[in-house]
C-alpha positions in Angstrom: -20.7 -34.7 19.2 -20.2 -35.5 15.5 -17.4 -37.8 14.3 -15.6 -37.3 17.6 -15.6 -33.5 17.2 -17.2 -31.1 19.7 -18.8 -27.9 18.5 -19.6 -24.6 20.3 -21.5 -21.8 18.7 -21.4 -18.3 20.2 -23.4 -15.2 19.6 -24.8 -12.4 21.8 -28.2 -12.8 23.4 -29.3 -9.2 22.8 -29.2 -6.6 20.1 -25.7 -5.4 19.2 -24.5 -2.8 16.7 -21.8 -5.3 15.7 -23.7 -8.7 15.4 -21.6 -11.8 14.7 -21.4 -15.5 15.2 -18.5 -17.9 15.9 -18.3 -21.7 15.7 -15.4 -23.5 17.4 -14.5 -27.1 16.7 -12.6 -29.2 19.3 -11.0 -32.1 17.4 -10.3 -35.6 18.9 -6.6 -34.7 19.2 -7.4 -31.7 21.4 -6.7 -29.1 18.8 -9.0 -26.2 18.1 -10.1 -24.4 15.0 -12.9 -22.0 14.4 -14.8 -19.8 11.9 -16.2 -16.3 12.6 -18.6 -14.2 10.6 -19.8 -10.6 11.1 -23.5 -10.3 10.1 -22.9 -6.9 8.5 -20.3 -8.2 6.1 -22.9 -10.8 4.9 -26.0 -8.5 4.9 -24.0 -5.4 3.7 -25.5 -3.3 6.5 -23.2 -1.5 8.8 -24.2 -1.0 12.5 -27.5 -2.7 11.6 -28.5 -4.3 15.0 -29.6 -7.3 13.0 -29.8 -10.7 14.5 -26.7 -12.7 13.2 -28.8 -15.3 11.5 -26.8 -15.4 8.3 -23.6 -15.4 10.3 -24.8 -18.5 12.2 -25.7 -20.3 9.0 -22.4 -19.4 7.4 -20.5 -20.9 10.4 -22.5 -24.1 10.1 -22.0 -24.3 6.4 -18.2 -24.0 6.9 -18.1 -27.2 8.9 -21.0 -28.9 7.1 -23.1 -29.4 10.2 -26.6 -28.4 11.3 -27.7 -26.4 14.3 -29.0 -29.6 15.9 -25.4 -31.0 15.8 -23.9 -28.1 17.8 -23.1 -29.4 21.3 -23.2 -26.1 23.1 -24.7 -22.7 22.1 -23.0 -20.2 24.4 -24.7 -16.8 25.0 -24.3 -13.8 27.2 -27.1 -11.7 28.6 -28.2 -8.2 29.5 -30.2 -8.6 32.6 -31.8 -12.1 32.5 -30.2 -15.3 31.5 -32.6 -15.9 28.7 -32.3 -16.6 25.0 -35.3 -14.3 24.4 -36.3 -11.2 26.3 -33.0 -10.8 28.1 -34.0 -7.3 29.0 -37.7 -6.5 29.2 -37.5 -2.8 28.4 -35.8 -2.7 25.0 -38.0 -2.8 22.0 -38.5 -6.2 20.4 -37.8 -6.2 16.7 -37.8 -8.8 13.9 -34.5 -10.1 15.1 -36.0 -10.9 18.5 -38.8 -12.8 16.7 -36.1 -14.8 14.8 -34.2 -15.4 18.1 -37.4 -16.7 19.7 -38.0 -19.1 16.9 -34.5 -20.6 16.6 -34.4 -24.4 16.6 -32.5 -24.6 19.9 -32.8 -27.4 22.5 -32.7 -26.5 26.1 -29.8 -28.9 26.7 -27.6 -27.0 24.1 -27.8 -23.6 25.8 -25.1 -22.4 28.2 -24.8 -18.8 29.5 -21.4 -17.2 30.1 -21.2 -15.6 33.5 -21.1 -12.2 31.8 -20.5 -10.3 28.6 -17.2 -9.1 30.0 -16.1 -12.6 30.7 -16.5 -13.4 27.0 -14.4 -10.3 26.2 -11.8 -11.5 28.7 -11.5 -14.9 27.0 -10.8 -13.2 23.7 -8.2 -10.9 25.4 -6.2 -13.5 27.4 -6.0 -16.8 25.5 -4.9 -15.4 22.2 -2.3 -13.2 23.9 0.3 -16.0 24.3 0.8 -14.9 27.9 1.3 -17.5 30.7 -0.5 -15.1 33.1 -1.9 -11.6 33.0 -4.4 -9.1 34.4 -7.4 -8.6 32.0 -9.4 -5.4 31.6 -12.7 -5.7 29.9 -14.1 -2.2 29.3 -16.9 -0.9 27.1 -20.1 1.1 27.2 -22.3 -1.6 28.7 -21.9 -5.3 29.7 -24.2 -7.7 31.5 -26.2 -6.2 34.4 -24.9 -2.7 33.6 -21.2 -3.5 34.0 -19.0 -0.7 32.8 -15.6 -2.4 33.3 -14.4 -5.7 34.9 -11.0 -6.7 36.0 -9.8 -10.3 35.9 -6.7 -12.3 36.8 -5.9 -15.1 34.3 -3.4 -17.9 34.0 -3.2 -20.9 31.7 -3.3 -23.3 34.7 -6.3 -22.0 36.6 -8.3 -20.0 34.0 -9.9 -16.6 34.4 -11.1 -15.2 37.7 -13.0 -12.0 38.3 -11.4 -9.5 40.7 -13.8 -6.5 40.4 -16.7 -5.3 38.4 -18.1 -1.8 38.2 -21.7 -0.9 37.4 -23.1 2.6 36.9 -21.3 5.3 35.0 -18.2 4.4 33.1 -15.8 6.1 30.6 -17.1 4.0 27.7 -20.7 5.4 28.0 -19.4 8.9 28.7 -17.3 8.8 25.5 -20.4 7.6 23.6 -22.6 10.3 24.9 -20.0 13.0 24.0 -19.7 11.4 20.6 -23.4 11.8 20.1 -23.2 15.5 21.1 -20.5 15.9 18.4 -23.2 14.8 15.9 -21.8 11.3 15.3 -23.8 8.1 15.3 -23.8 5.3 17.8 -20.7 3.2 17.2 -18.7 6.1 15.7 -16.4 6.8 18.7 -13.5 6.4 16.3 -14.4 9.7 14.7 -14.2 11.4 18.1 -10.7 9.9 18.6 -9.7 11.2 15.1 -11.1 14.7 15.8 -9.5 15.0 19.3 -6.0 16.3 18.3 -7.6 19.2 16.4 -8.8 20.5 19.8 -5.4 20.6 21.5 -4.7 24.2 20.4 -8.1 25.6 21.6 -7.6 25.7 25.4 -9.1 29.2 25.3 -12.7 27.8 25.0 -12.3 25.6 28.1 -14.3 28.1 30.2 -17.4 27.4 28.1 -17.1 23.6 28.4 -17.6 21.3 31.4 -14.8 19.6 33.2 -15.1 15.9 32.2 -12.8 14.6 34.9 -14.0 11.5 36.8 -14.0 10.5 40.5 -11.4 7.8 41.0 -11.8 5.5 44.0 -9.5 2.5 43.6 -10.8 0.2 40.8 -13.9 2.4 40.5 -13.9 5.3 38.0 -17.2 7.2 38.4 -18.9 9.8 36.3 -22.2 10.1 38.1 -21.8 13.9 38.4 -21.7 14.1 34.6 -24.1 11.5 33.4 -27.0 9.3 34.3 -26.2 5.6 34.3 -27.5 2.8 32.1 -30.1 1.6 31.3 -31.4 5.2 31.1 -28.2 7.0 30.1 -28.0 10.7 29.4 -25.7 13.6 30.1 -26.4 15.6 33.2 -24.4 18.5 31.9 -25.5 21.0 29.3 -23.8 20.5 26.0 -25.6 21.6 22.8 -25.4 19.1 20.0 -23.2 20.1 17.1 -25.6 21.6 14.6 -23.8 20.4 11.4 -20.9 18.3 10.1 -19.0 21.5 9.3 -19.4 22.9 12.8 -17.5 19.9 14.3 -14.3 21.6 13.1 -15.0 24.6 15.3 -12.8 25.2 18.4 -15.7 24.4 20.8 -16.5 20.9 19.4 -12.9 20.0 18.5 -11.9 20.9 22.1 -14.8 18.8 23.4 -13.5 15.8 21.5 -10.0 16.5 22.9 -11.2 16.8 26.5 -13.1 13.5 26.4 -10.2 11.7 24.8 -7.9 13.1 27.5 -10.2 11.9 30.2 -10.3 8.4 28.6 -6.5 8.3 28.7 -6.4 9.4 32.3 -9.0 6.9 33.3 -7.2 4.0 31.6 -3.8 5.0 33.1 -5.4 5.2 36.5 -6.9 1.7 36.2 -3.7 0.4 34.8 -1.7 1.7 37.8 -4.3 0.4 40.2 -4.4 -3.0 38.6 -0.6 -3.3 38.7 -0.3 -2.1 42.3 -3.0 -4.3 43.7 -2.5 -7.5 41.7 1.3 -7.4 40.9 0.5 -8.4 37.3 3.3 -7.7 34.9 1.2 -8.1 31.8 -2.2 -6.6 30.8 -4.7 -7.8 28.3 -7.5 -5.4 27.1 -10.8 -6.0 25.3 -14.2 -4.3 25.0 -15.0 -1.4 22.7 -12.7 1.0 24.6 -9.9 -1.2 23.5 -10.2 0.0 20.0 -8.9 3.5 21.1 -5.5 3.1 19.6 -4.2 6.4 21.0 -4.9 5.3 24.6 -3.5 1.9 23.9 -0.1 3.3 22.9 -0.1 5.6 26.0 -0.7 2.6 28.3 2.1 0.7 26.6 4.5 3.6 26.7 3.8 4.3 30.3 5.9 1.3 31.4 3.3 0.2 34.0 3.2 -3.2 32.5 6.0 -5.1 30.8 3.7 -6.3 28.0 0.3 -5.2 26.8 -2.0 -7.2 24.4 -5.1 -5.7 22.9 -7.7 -8.0 21.2 -7.9 -7.0 17.5 -11.7 -7.5 17.6 -12.2 -5.8 20.9 -15.8 -4.6 20.1 -18.9 -6.6 20.2 -18.2 -8.5 17.0 -15.4 -10.2 18.9 -17.6 -11.3 21.8 -18.9 -14.2 19.6 -15.5 -15.7 19.7 -15.3 -15.3 23.5 -18.7 -16.9 23.9 -17.7 -19.8 21.7 -14.6 -20.2 23.8 -16.6 -20.4 27.0 -18.9 -22.8 25.3 -16.2 -25.2 24.1 -14.9 -25.5 27.7 -18.4 -26.4 28.7 -18.7 -28.9 25.9 -15.4 -30.5 26.9 -16.6 -30.9 30.5 -20.0 -32.3 29.5 -19.0 -34.7 26.8 -15.3 -35.4 27.3 -14.8 -34.9 31.0 -11.7 -32.8 30.2 -10.6 -29.2 29.8 -9.3 -27.3 26.8 -5.6 -27.1 26.4 -5.4 -23.4 25.6 -1.6 -23.5 25.7 -1.4 -25.8 22.7 -4.1 -23.8 20.9 -2.3 -20.5 20.5 -1.8 -21.0 16.8 -5.6 -21.4 16.3 -6.3 -17.7 16.6 -6.2 -16.2 13.1 -5.8 -12.7 11.8 -7.2 -13.7 8.4 -10.1 -16.0 7.9 -9.2 -19.5 6.6 -11.6 -19.2 3.6 -10.9 -18.3 0.0 -13.9 -17.3 -2.1 -14.3 -18.6 -5.6 -13.9 -15.7 -8.0 -15.5 -17.5 -11.0 -18.7 -15.3 -10.8 -16.5 -12.2 -11.0 -14.8 -13.5 -14.1 -18.2 -14.4 -15.7 -19.6 -10.9 -14.9 -16.5 -9.2 -16.4 -16.8 -11.4 -19.5 -20.5 -10.6 -20.0 -19.8 -6.9 -19.8 -16.7 -7.2 -22.1 -14.4 -5.9 -19.4 -10.8 -7.0 -19.9 -8.8 -8.3 -17.0 -5.1 -9.1 -16.5 -3.1 -11.3 -14.2 -2.5 -9.4 -11.0 1.3 -9.4 -11.1 2.8 -8.0 -7.9 5.2 -5.7 -9.8 2.4 -4.3 -11.9 0.3 -3.5 -8.8 3.2 -1.7 -7.2 4.0 0.2 -10.3 0.4 1.4 -10.5 0.7 2.7 -7.0 3.8 4.7 -7.8 1.9 6.4 -10.6 -0.7 7.8 -8.2 -3.4 5.2 -8.9 -5.6 4.0 -6.0 -5.9 0.3 -5.8 -8.9 -1.6 -4.4 -7.0 -4.6 -3.1 -8.7 -8.0 -2.2 -6.8 -11.0 -1.0 -8.0 -14.4 0.3 -9.1 -14.4 3.9 -10.8 -11.4 5.6 -9.5 -9.6 8.6 -10.6 -10.4 12.2 -11.9 -7.1 13.7 -12.7 -3.7 12.2 -9.3 -2.7 10.9 -8.2 -3.2 7.3 -5.1 -5.4 7.5 -4.2 -5.6 3.8 -6.6 -8.3 2.6 -9.6 -5.9 2.2 -8.0 -2.5 1.6 -7.7 0.5 -0.6 -4.0 1.0 -1.2 -2.2 4.3 -2.2 1.1 6.0 -2.4 1.8 7.8 0.9 4.4 10.2 -0.5 1.9 12.6 -2.1 0.8 15.6 -0.1 -2.6 15.6 -1.9 -3.3 11.9 -1.4 -5.3 12.3 1.8 -7.7 14.8 0.2 -8.0 12.6 -2.9 -8.9 9.5 -0.8 -11.4 11.4 1.3 -13.2 13.0 -1.6 -12.8 10.4 -4.4 -12.9 7.2 -2.5 -14.1 7.2 1.2 -16.5 10.2 1.0 -15.8 11.0 4.7 -14.7 13.8 7.0 -11.3 15.4 6.2 -10.0 15.2 9.7 -10.0 11.4 9.9 -6.5 9.9 9.5 -5.3 7.3 7.1 -3.2 4.4 8.3 0.1 3.0 7.0 0.9 -0.6 6.3 4.7 -1.2 6.1 7.5 -3.7 6.1 8.1 -4.7 9.7 11.9 -4.7 9.3 11.9 -0.9 8.6 9.6 0.1 11.5 12.3 1.9 13.6 13.4 4.0 10.6 10.0 5.7 10.6 8.3 5.3 13.9 9.0 5.4 17.6 7.3 2.9 20.0 8.4 0.5 22.8 7.4 -2.4 20.5 8.2 -2.7 16.9 5.7 -5.5 16.0 2.3 -4.0 15.2 0.4 -6.6 13.1 -3.2 -5.4 14.0 -3.2 -1.6 13.8 -4.1 -1.1 17.4 -1.6 1.5 18.5 -1.1 5.1 17.4 2.6 5.4 17.4 4.9 8.5 17.2 6.1 9.4 13.7 9.8 10.1 13.2 11.0 12.9 10.9 11.6 10.4 8.1 7.9 9.4 8.1 6.8 13.1 7.9 9.1 13.5 4.9 8.6 10.2 3.0 4.9 9.4 3.9 3.0 12.6 4.6 -0.4 11.1 3.9 -0.3 8.8 6.9 0.9 11.3 9.5 -2.0 12.6 11.6 -2.2 16.2 12.9 -0.7 15.1 16.2 2.3 13.4 14.5 1.1 9.9 15.1 0.0 7.0 12.8 -2.1 3.9 13.4 0.5 1.7 11.9 0.4 -2.0 10.7 3.6 -3.8 10.4 3.6 -6.5 7.7 5.6 -9.8 7.4 5.6 -12.6 4.8 2.9 -14.3 6.9 0.4 -11.6 5.9 0.2 -12.9 2.4 0.8 -11.3 -1.0 0.3 -7.8 0.4 3.8 -8.1 1.8 5.2 -8.7 -1.7 3.4 -5.7 -3.0 5.0 -3.5 -0.4 8.4 -5.0 -1.1 8.0 -4.2 -4.8 6.8 -0.6 -4.0 9.9 -0.2 -1.7 12.2 -1.3 -4.6 10.6 1.2 -6.9 10.4 4.2 -4.5 12.7 3.5 -1.5 9.7 3.9 0.8 8.5 0.7 2.5 5.0 2.0 3.3 1.6 2.2 1.7 -1.6 4.0 2.7 -4.0 1.3 3.9 -7.7 2.1 4.5 -10.6 -0.3 4.6 -12.2 -1.6 1.3 -15.6 -0.1 1.8 -17.5 3.1 1.1 -18.5 5.4 4.0 -21.3 3.7 6.0 -20.7 0.4 4.4 -19.1 -2.7 6.0 -15.8 -4.0 4.8 -16.3 -6.1 1.7 -16.4 -9.9 2.0 -16.9 -11.5 -1.5 -15.3 -10.8 -4.8 -18.5 -9.3 -6.1 -18.7 -7.1 -3.0 -15.2 -5.9 -3.9 -16.3 -5.1 -7.5 -19.3 -3.2 -6.4 -17.3 -1.1 -3.9 -14.6 -0.5 -6.5 -17.2 0.8 -9.0 -18.9 3.1 -6.4 -15.8 4.7 -5.0 -13.9 5.7 -8.2 -10.7 3.7 -7.4 -8.5 3.3 -10.4 -7.6 -0.4 -10.2 -9.3 -3.5 -8.8 -7.2 -6.5 -7.6 -9.1 -9.6 -6.6 -6.6 -12.4 -5.9 -5.1 -13.1 -9.3 -7.3 -10.7 -11.3 -6.6 -7.1 -12.1 -9.1 -4.7 -13.7 -8.5 -1.1 -14.8 -11.3 1.4 -14.5 -10.4 3.2 -17.7 -11.1 0.0 -19.6 -14.7 -0.4 -18.4 -17.1 0.9 -21.1 -19.9 1.6 -18.6 -19.3 1.5 -14.9 -23.0 2.1 -14.3 -24.1 -1.0 -16.2 -21.5 -3.1 -14.5 -22.4 -1.7 -11.1 -26.1 -2.4 -11.7 -25.2 -6.0 -12.6 -23.0 -6.4 -9.5 -25.6 -5.0 -7.1 -28.4 -7.1 -8.6 -26.3 -10.2 -8.1 -25.6 -9.1 -4.5 -29.3 -8.6 -3.8 -30.3 -11.9 -5.3 -27.7 -13.8 -3.4 -28.7 -12.2 -0.2 -32.3 -12.9 -0.8 -31.7 -16.6 -1.6 -29.3 -17.1 1.3 -31.6 -15.5 3.8 -34.5 -17.5 2.6 -32.5 -20.8 3.0 -31.2 -19.7 6.4 -34.7 -18.9 7.7 -36.0 -22.3 6.6 -33.0 -24.1 8.1 -32.7 -22.4 11.5 -36.3 -21.4 12.5 -39.1 -23.5 13.9 -42.2 -22.6 11.9 -44.4 -25.4 13.3 -48.2 -25.1 13.2 -49.7 -22.6 15.6 -46.7 -20.4 15.7 -47.4 -16.8 16.7 -47.8 -14.3 13.8 -44.9 -11.9 13.5 -47.1 -8.8 13.6 -48.8 -10.1 16.7 -45.4 -10.6 18.3 -44.1 -7.2 17.4 -47.3 -5.4 18.5 -47.4 -7.3 21.8 -43.8 -6.8 22.6 -43.8 -3.1 21.6 -46.5 -2.5 24.2 -44.8 -4.6 26.9 -41.4 -3.0 26.3 -42.9 0.5 26.4 -44.5 -0.4 29.7 -41.2 -1.7 31.0 -39.3 1.4 29.8 -41.7 4.1 30.9 -44.1 2.8 33.5 -42.8 -0.2 35.4 -40.4 1.6 37.7 -43.1 4.2 38.6 -45.6 1.5 39.4 -43.2 -0.4 41.5 -42.2 2.8 43.4 -45.8 3.6 44.1 -46.3 0.1 45.5 -43.2 0.3 47.6 -44.0 3.6 49.2 -47.8 3.7 49.4 -49.1 0.1 49.2 -46.5 -2.3 50.7 -44.8 0.5 52.8 -41.7 -1.8 53.4 -39.3 1.2 53.5 -41.0 2.5 56.7 -38.4 0.4 58.6 -35.8 3.0 57.6 -35.5 6.4 59.4 -34.4 8.7 56.5 -35.3 9.0 52.9 -32.4 10.1 50.7 -33.5 11.5 47.4 -33.3 14.6 45.1 -35.8 17.2 43.9 -36.6 15.2 40.8 -37.8 12.1 42.8 -39.3 14.2 45.6 -41.6 15.9 43.2 -42.7 12.5 41.8 -43.4 10.9 45.2 -45.3 14.0 46.4 -47.6 13.6 43.4 -47.9 9.9 44.1 -48.8 10.6 47.7 -51.6 12.9 46.5 -52.9 10.2 44.2 -52.9 7.6 46.9 -54.2 9.9 49.6 -51.3 9.0 51.9 -48.3 10.7 53.5 -44.8 10.0 52.5 -43.7 7.2 54.9 -40.5 8.7 56.3 -39.9 11.0 59.3 -36.9 12.6 57.7 -35.9 13.5 54.2 -32.4 14.4 53.0 -31.8 15.9 49.6 -28.5 15.0 48.0 -26.9 15.2 44.5 -27.1 11.9 42.7 -23.4 11.4 42.4 -20.5 9.5 44.0 -19.4 12.3 46.2 -22.7 12.2 48.1 -22.0 8.7 49.4 -20.2 9.9 52.5 -23.3 12.0 53.5 -25.7 9.1 53.7 -26.4 8.3 57.3 -27.1 4.8 58.7 -30.5 3.2 58.2 -31.4 5.3 55.2 -33.6 4.4 52.2 -32.0 5.8 49.0 -34.1 6.9 46.1 -31.4 8.1 43.7 -30.7 6.5 40.4 -26.9 6.7 40.1 -26.2 6.1 43.8 -28.3 3.0 43.8 -25.4 1.1 42.2 -22.6 3.2 43.6 -23.6 2.2 47.2 -23.3 -1.4 46.3 -19.8 -1.0 44.7 -17.0 -2.9 46.5 -14.8 0.2 46.7 -17.7 2.4 48.1 -18.6 -0.2 50.7 -15.0 -0.3 52.0 -14.8 3.5 52.1 -18.2 4.1 53.6 -19.3 1.4 56.1 -22.6 3.1 56.9 -23.9 1.9 53.5 -24.2 -1.6 54.8 -27.1 -0.5 56.9 -29.0 1.2 54.0 -31.2 0.0 51.2 -32.1 1.5 47.9 -35.2 1.4 45.7 -33.5 0.9 42.3 -31.9 -2.3 41.2 -29.1 -2.0 38.6 -31.4 -3.1 35.8 -34.2 -0.7 36.5 -35.1 2.2 34.3 -35.4 5.7 35.8 -38.9 6.4 37.2 -40.7 8.7 34.8 -43.7 10.9 35.4 -44.2 13.5 32.7 -45.8 16.8 33.7 -46.1 20.3 32.4 -47.4 23.6 33.8 -51.1 23.7 33.1 -53.6 26.2 34.5 -56.8 25.2 36.3 -58.8 26.6 33.4 -56.9 24.4 30.9 -57.4 21.3 33.1 -61.1 21.9 33.4 -61.4 22.5 29.7 -59.6 19.2 29.0 -61.7 17.2 31.3 -64.9 18.8 30.0 -64.0 17.7 26.5 -63.7 14.0 27.5 -66.4 11.3 27.7 -66.7 12.1 31.4 -68.8 15.2 30.5 -69.1 15.5 26.8 -71.7 13.0 25.7 -70.6 13.2 22.1 -67.2 11.7 23.0 -66.5 8.1 24.1 -63.5 6.4 25.7 -62.5 4.8 22.4 -62.2 8.2 20.7 -60.1 9.5 23.6 -57.6 6.7 23.4 -57.5 6.9 19.6 -57.1 10.7 19.6 -55.7 12.7 22.5 -54.0 9.9 24.3 -52.5 8.5 21.1 -51.0 11.9 20.3 -49.6 12.3 23.8 -48.2 8.7 23.7 -46.4 9.5 20.5 -45.1 12.8 21.7 -43.6 11.4 24.9 -42.6 7.8 24.1 -42.0 7.5 20.4 
């Protein structure tokens, strides 16, 4: 506690594609405020899996405190409640070395009950609801959770109702996204491509059915995929060979089918939640919550009276949820009181409460003899009517991945050519991806159709009316929807720009897309904005009160080089300072190369050998499963244990063996007193919905725990002559070879082929 304030710092305790940090301050009067930074916006690396070191330091700098002065550091976990090595099998990188060396005290650390609980905090408390059901749904949460359902109210807090492990829609959507040729974290591209597949039902015969098995709160895809933490598709879908082929009927239809399944899944869960809890309101968070098409379908369904989706539903928002969990813990520890979330509703911001100094931008423009003008609202709007593309930067960055008018490219939506211009000239991205509108809230019903007219966070794909198709062609997607943002005076000067554009054109809408190049995070600082403006060929740059015209820059290359050099130097200096501030480099600390080498070997063992060794011990050394009558397995595992039995010179310790498909529909075929050696069913048979439906499961046991990797034992068809020749060439027979050469040569090559 410092000066009567309590501080809670939140960040994820394992690698994330959207690393972030959040620091909440609880003031003596009971009011909350906070600051949140995404690591990628600071490091200028998108989907980097970096540790949020700079984000943590930026949070501390905002409040002028040190890491030692933070009362609670709130973390989630993967499998183990640990700051470091929260899951033994994922490869340890430099970020894990940084995490292990953080100057944290044991008494500061507090673990949230789960990753999904942190999502739930971000979904419920900012919603403004008195009570609600909460659905946290993503690719992977703590202990392989796929989705979790909570009931929440302001009086009693948030209570878990159900959690599913195993195979969920989030992971299936990601696996299909990968088959389409997109990268991890690019599920939004699949959503954008999906409508192009609606007309291609004729290719359905060549594509698998992606429908799930619905059992109450459980939505299972074990017939289609293998679960975390060794996920893969069990169905044969060739990866899209090129970016151009993704437009073909087959791959467009695949995107359509997985989007349809996601919508069916969420509607099923929504109906089930409403029927079983009686909740009238629903809050959603987790990466799946960023699917704005599904969000609008849920809201239009009428299942719930109100729906709230967290604007930062992905992993970057988890930092806020963790800090919220932590501030409750800090209040209990140091104030013996709770947090009054009801009176803290106004604390949750859409735009960060920070304004960057733009003096360095002014200096850089002056050195390069680049003229700039006052950014008058009327002049900005007039430029847009003339077809110019404006890189628009206003104080306070957006919370979440959507551009909300403070870090945006703006353009005239009336032009039929504007979408192609933006894609080729500015964003350098796929032509099928839609552009979003930002508009005056008071005109929403003139252009769009939705049960709700207030859309401040661009989280719903609403239906376009004919007037939108006529007046704003650029923002209408192929399925006649638009991911709209409504704007009010509270949004800042962007509202005034749209008002002026409306006066000039009669259209209260602008094209609004994020101020970044393809594969770059949204910009944060004025120099970031300048650099992005120069790389993307926009016509005008607006940074707060400064306006720059591209055609008045003598050499964009020289100015860009100066901007990028400044960015690199600032990043280097800030990172150096941060490392020295936050890490413990006391004498005798382990060398980083030693750390990486040791952890590479241990994580490879955990990923590829640990489960196999444990299975061999369970069946042929400890023989504990012999108490069970029947072994339930499949041909994959049966082949492995037969080879193990040969190695150990023992028989398989079961009198009966039953081969089943490793999927939910096999649960009813498992007899009492069975030992189950199936990867997906190991978690299915522990599911609350499954145990209710199939009472025999209570008498059974399984080899796999939820956190286990799949047992792997690589083999290939080799003739006896080949085996003899291979053995003859080793140190066992060939006296010119030694064991060191074998490991350095043949084994190293095989290791690389299989594992790396």
